[in-house]
C-alpha positions in Angstrom: 84.8 106.7 64.9 87.6 106.8 62.5 89.8 103.8 62.1 92.9 105.6 63.5 91.0 106.5 66.7 89.9 102.9 67.1 93.4 101.8 66.7 94.6 104.2 69.4 91.9 103.1 71.8 92.8 99.4 71.1 96.5 100.0 71.7 95.7 102.0 74.9 93.4 99.2 76.2 96.1 96.6 75.5 98.7 98.6 77.4 96.3 99.0 80.4 95.5 95.3 80.4 99.1 94.4 80.3 100.0 96.7 83.2 97.0 95.6 85.3 97.6 92.0 84.5 101.3 92.2 85.4 100.7 94.3 88.5 97.9 92.1 90.0 100.2 89.0 90.4 102.7 91.1 92.2 100.2 92.7 94.5 98.1 89.7 95.5 98.0 89.1 99.2 101.0 87.3 100.4 102.3 86.0 103.7 103.9 88.9 105.6 107.4 87.3 105.3 107.0 87.4 101.5 105.6 90.9 101.2 107.8 93.4 99.4 109.2 96.3 101.4 106.9 99.4 101.6 107.4 102.1 99.0 109.1 105.1 100.6 108.4 108.7 99.6 110.1 112.0 100.0 112.8 110.9 102.4 114.8 113.8 103.7 118.5 113.6 103.5 119.8 111.6 106.4 121.3 113.7 109.2 122.8 112.9 112.5 120.4 111.2 114.8 119.0 113.3 117.6 119.7 112.0 121.1 118.9 113.3 124.5 122.5 113.9 125.4 123.3 116.5 122.7 123.4 120.1 123.7 120.0 121.8 122.9 118.5 118.3 122.2 115.2 117.2 123.6 115.2 115.2 126.8 114.6 111.5 126.8 111.1 112.2 128.2 110.3 114.6 125.4 111.6 112.1 122.8 109.5 109.3 124.2 106.4 111.4 124.4 106.8 112.5 120.8 107.3 109.0 119.4 104.8 107.3 121.6 101.8 109.5 120.8 100.1 108.4 117.6 97.1 109.9 115.8 94.2 107.6 115.0 91.7 107.5 112.2 88.1 106.3 111.7 87.5 103.2 109.6 88.3 103.7 106.0 89.2 107.4 106.5 92.3 109.6 106.3 90.6 112.7 107.6 92.2 114.3 110.7 89.7 114.6 113.6 90.0 117.1 116.4 92.1 114.8 118.6 94.5 114.2 115.8 94.9 117.9 115.1 95.5 118.6 118.8 98.3 116.0 118.9 99.8 117.3 115.6 99.8 120.8 117.1 101.8 119.5 120.0 104.2 117.7 117.7 104.6 121.0 115.7 105.6 122.8 118.9 108.2 120.1 119.6 109.5 120.2 115.9 109.8 124.0 116.0 111.7 123.9 119.3 114.1 121.2 118.0 114.9 122.2 114.4 117.4 119.4 114.0 114.8 116.8 114.3 113.6 115.0 111.2 110.7 112.6 111.3 109.2 109.7 109.2 105.4 109.6 109.5 104.3 106.0 109.1 100.7 105.4 107.9 99.0 102.2 109.1 95.7 100.4 108.7 93.7 97.6 110.2 93.7 94.2 108.6 90.4 94.7 106.7 90.8 95.4 103.0 93.3 94.3 100.4 97.0 94.9 100.7 96.9 97.3 97.8 94.0 99.3 99.3 95.5 99.4 102.7 98.9 100.6 101.4 97.2 103.5 99.6 95.1 104.3 102.7 98.2 104.3 104.9 99.9 106.6 102.5 96.9 109.0 102.6 97.0 109.0 106.4 100.7 109.7 106.6 100.4 112.4 104.0 97.4 114.1 105.8 99.5 114.3 109.0 102.5 115.7 107.0 100.4 118.3 105.2 98.9 119.5 108.5 102.3 119.9 110.1 103.6 121.7 107.0 100.6 124.0 107.3 101.7 124.8 110.9 105.1 125.9 109.6 107.2 122.7 109.7 109.6 122.4 106.8 108.4 119.6 104.4 111.9 118.3 103.9 112.1 117.3 107.6 109.0 115.1 107.2 109.1 111.9 105.2 106.1 109.6 104.8 105.8 105.9 104.3 102.9 103.5 104.3 102.9 100.1 106.0 99.3 99.3 105.3 98.3 96.5 107.5 101.8 95.0 107.9 102.7 96.5 111.3 99.8 96.2 113.6 100.1 97.4 117.2 97.4 95.0 118.3 97.2 91.6 116.6 93.5 91.1 117.7 90.7 90.7 115.2 88.1 93.0 116.7 87.1 96.6 116.7 89.3 97.5 119.7 92.4 96.1 118.0 91.5 97.6 114.6 91.0 101.1 116.2 94.6 100.9 117.6 96.0 99.8 114.2 94.4 102.7 112.2 97.1 105.2 113.0 99.9 107.4 111.9 103.0 107.1 114.1 106.1 109.2 114.2 109.7 107.9 114.1 112.7 110.1 114.6 115.3 109.9 111.9 
């Protein structure tokens, strides 16, 4: 290789090492109270909260059913299975019926894996749910995603039953 090419490679490697070295300290596993807040993406503009007492608004029962029904994922996966697609189709019907509703899709993981890996996996899970809903005709600007990785478990247990509950995407009304 020519000297200028070597120099470019050396500079690029130095930059990568600097970025990786700096980022690693910030991303090491910390106690939950010390963890930085999750990185949010594509948040829709805040609108008025939807409540059951507004004209044309969903009933309290419909709201509770929507937010309490999560989709679940296999270990280390962000693929939507048949059950998840069925639930998302039901959510799409709700979202089409109530056009004023905006949602944040929260991606979650079990405790296995590093914080960095679980944050990325939670992001892929939330994004998979969002993309499926968009494919069903829901406007993308009504759907925000966020990853909490392993930081918000539903079940604090340390076994497969608990981990299966924690591998989820859940839906929060804005």
